[in-house]
C-alpha positions in Angstrom: -33.2 -10.0 10.1 -29.5 -9.9 8.6 -28.7 -11.1 4.9 -26.6 -14.1 4.1 -23.1 -13.4 2.5 -24.7 -15.3 -0.3 -27.9 -12.9 -0.5 -27.8 -10.6 -3.6 -31.5 -9.4 -3.2 -32.2 -6.1 -3.3 -33.3 -3.8 -0.3 -36.5 -1.2 -1.0 -35.1 1.8 1.3 -34.7 4.6 -0.7 -32.2 7.8 -0.4 -35.5 10.1 -1.3 -38.7 9.4 -3.1 -38.1 8.0 -6.8 -34.4 7.0 -6.0 -32.7 3.8 -5.1 -29.3 1.7 -4.3 -27.0 4.1 -2.9 -23.8 4.1 -2.0 -22.0 5.5 0.9 -18.0 6.4 0.9 -17.0 7.0 4.3 -13.8 8.9 4.7 -11.6 8.1 7.6 -9.0 10.2 7.2 -8.8 14.3 8.1 -10.7 16.4 5.8 -7.5 18.4 4.9 -6.0 15.4 4.1 -9.1 13.8 1.9 -8.5 17.1 -0.2 -5.0 16.9 -0.5 -4.8 13.3 -1.8 -7.4 13.5 -4.8 -10.7 14.5 -3.1 -13.7 12.7 -4.6 -11.4 10.4 -7.1 -12.8 7.3 -5.2 -16.3 8.6 -5.5 -16.0 9.1 -9.0 -14.7 5.6 -9.5 -17.8 4.1 -7.5 -20.1 5.6 -9.1 -18.8 4.5 -12.5 -18.5 0.8 -11.6 -22.2 0.7 -9.9 -24.3 3.6 -11.8 -25.4 4.8 -8.8 -25.3 8.0 -6.8 -22.3 7.5 -3.8 -22.6 10.1 -1.0 -19.4 10.7 0.7 -19.3 11.3 4.6 -16.2 11.9 6.9 -16.0 9.5 10.0 -17.0 11.9 12.6 -20.8 12.7 10.8 -21.9 9.2 10.6 -24.4 7.5 12.7 -26.3 4.6 12.0 -29.7 6.6 12.3 -28.6 8.6 9.4 -27.5 5.7 7.4 -30.6 3.8 7.8 -32.6 7.4 7.3 -31.2 7.8 3.8 -31.6 4.6 2.8 -27.8 3.2 2.0 -27.3 0.1 0.6 -23.6 -0.3 0.7 -20.8 1.0 2.6 -17.0 1.2 1.6 -14.9 2.6 4.1 -11.7 4.7 2.8 -7.9 4.1 3.7 -6.1 6.8 6.0 -2.6 7.6 6.2 -3.5 10.0 9.8 -3.2 7.0 12.3 -5.9 6.3 14.6 -4.4 7.2 17.8 -4.7 11.2 16.4 -7.9 11.0 16.5 -10.1 11.7 19.3 -11.9 8.3 20.3 -15.4 9.9 20.6 -15.5 10.9 16.9 -15.7 6.8 15.9 -18.4 6.5 17.9 -20.7 6.4 14.7 -19.1 4.4 13.0 -18.5 1.7 15.6 -22.2 1.9 16.5 -22.6 1.3 12.1 -19.9 -1.5 11.9 -22.0 -3.1 14.8 -25.0 -2.9 14.0 -25.7 -2.1 10.5 -27.4 -4.5 8.0 -26.5 -3.6 4.6 -23.0 -4.8 2.7 -19.7 -3.1 3.7 -16.1 -3.3 2.7 -12.8 -1.4 4.3 -9.9 -0.5 1.8 -6.8 -0.7 3.8 -6.6 1.5 6.7 -10.6 1.6 6.5 -9.9 -2.8 7.0 -7.6 -2.1 9.6 -10.6 0.3 11.4 -12.9 -2.4 10.8 -10.4 -5.0 12.4 -10.1 -2.5 15.3 -13.6 -1.7 15.7 -15.0 -5.3 15.7 -12.2 -6.5 17.9 -13.3 -3.8 20.2 -16.9 -5.2 19.7 -16.1 -8.8 20.9 -15.0 -7.0 23.9 -18.4 -5.2 24.5 -16.4 -1.6 24.8 -14.5 0.7 22.5 -11.8 2.8 24.9 -9.2 3.3 22.5 -7.9 3.3 18.8 -4.5 1.8 18.4 -3.5 1.1 14.8 -0.9 -1.8 14.9 2.7 -1.6 12.8 3.5 -5.1 11.1 7.0 -4.9 12.5 10.6 -3.0 12.3 13.0 -3.6 9.9 15.5 -5.6 10.5 19.0 -4.7 10.1 20.3 -4.0 6.7 16.5 -4.7 5.4 15.8 -1.9 2.7 13.0 0.7 3.6 10.6 1.1 -0.2 9.8 4.8 1.9 11.9 5.9 4.5 10.1 9.6 4.4 7.2 7.8 5.8 7.6 6.3 9.3 11.3 5.4 8.8 12.6 2.3 10.3 9.3 0.2 10.1 8.3 -3.1 7.7 6.2 -1.5 4.5 4.3 -3.0 1.8 4.7 -0.3 -1.2 4.2 -0.6 -4.6 2.2 -3.8 -6.6 2.4 -6.9 -4.5 0.9 -10.4 -5.4 -2.0 -11.5 -3.5 -2.8 -15.2 -2.6 -6.2 -16.2 -2.4 -6.4 -18.8 0.7 -10.5 -19.2 0.7 -12.8 -19.0 -2.4 -15.3 -16.2 -1.8 -17.7 -14.3 -4.3 -15.5 -11.5 -3.7 -13.0 -12.8 -5.7 -15.2 -14.5 -8.4 -13.2 -14.2 -11.6 -9.9 -13.0 -10.1 -6.8 -15.8 -10.3 -4.5 -16.3 -6.7 -1.6 -14.3 -7.4 -3.0 -11.1 -8.8 -1.4 -8.1 -8.4 -2.8 -4.8 -6.7 -1.1 -1.7 -4.7 -0.1 -1.8 -0.9 1.1 1.8 0.5 1.2 0.8 4.4 3.0 0.0 7.5 0.2 -1.1 9.9 -2.6 -4.4 9.8 -4.5 -6.2 11.1 -2.7 -8.4 13.6 -5.6 -11.0 14.7 -8.6 -12.2 13.1 -11.6 -10.9 15.1 -14.0 -13.5 16.1 -16.6 -14.4 13.7 -14.4 -13.5 10.6 -12.7 -15.9 8.5 -9.6 -15.1 6.5 -9.5 -14.8 2.4 -6.1 -13.6 1.2 -2.1 -13.1 2.4 1.2 -12.0 1.3 4.5 -13.1 2.7 4.5 -9.7 4.7 1.4 -9.2 5.6 -1.0 -11.9 6.6 -4.4 -10.9 6.6 -5.1 -9.2 3.5 -8.4 -10.1 3.1 -11.6 -11.0 5.0 -14.9 -11.5 6.0 -17.5 -12.1 8.6 -18.8 -15.3 8.8 -22.6 -14.6 8.4 -22.7 -10.5 7.3 -21.6 -9.1 4.5 -18.5 -7.3 5.6 -15.2 -7.2 3.9 -11.8 -5.7 4.5 -9.0 -5.7 2.1 -5.6 -4.5 2.9 -4.7 -4.0 -0.4 -6.5 -1.1 -2.3 -8.7 -2.3 -4.6 -9.6 1.0 -5.8 -6.4 1.8 -7.3 -6.6 -0.4 -10.4 -5.2 -0.2 -13.3 -5.5 -1.4 -16.7 -2.4 -3.5 -16.2 -3.6 -4.1 -12.8 -7.6 -4.7 -13.2 -8.2 -7.3 -10.7 -9.1 -4.2 -8.0 -12.1 -3.3 -10.7 -13.5 -7.1 -10.6 -13.0 -7.2 -6.7 -15.5 -3.8 -5.9 -18.1 -5.0 -8.9 -17.9 -8.2 -7.4 -18.7 -6.5 -3.8 -21.5 -4.6 -5.3 -23.0 -7.7 -6.8 -23.0 -9.2 -3.6 -24.7 -6.5 -2.2 -27.3 -6.4 -4.6 -26.0 -3.6 -6.7 -25.6 -4.7 -9.8 
């Protein structure tokens, strides 16, 4: 039986005898790029916020059976810089099965948000035949490029942007609409998958946050994990996710 979006009750499964409340951070990037871009920095943040151990797994190593066996209580999907189409389709089979059938709470960050959008669009079609990635659009004439070294000629959100909340949700408890969050992307989720609702937006990228209507599955296009003392909303959002998951 799946848990309701409003449920915060605990789950009795454990990672090992005497342990409980475990998180997994699924890296959706190539291994060499993960190490190059800070490695375990996000893992450490997740552990500090939750007070619980966080297991790092690379996407190609994920299976639903292993997630269940380890007693994972919450799943966080990382962002990525390597385009989805540069990965082998077969390497996403385990993540696809997890997104479809896993009953534990999940959240995707930036590229992880886009990945969930792709996997759920494929789920609605009852198949996974390709991983695409969808650029927002090409730059208009005389429109400045905030990072010409990264996919020149394409529109990007690059830096801190005000995020407009369009639907109140426990994920945004204590967070005011218009909060600032970091964005570093040129691709997006072009269309809400069936059974998902829109939570937040920006003028340049409509689907900034979504959730499943009945399951605890969230995605944020912005990087909640990149909060700072000046821009602390991301920290609160992650804490809210852990509360929704019954971890805090």
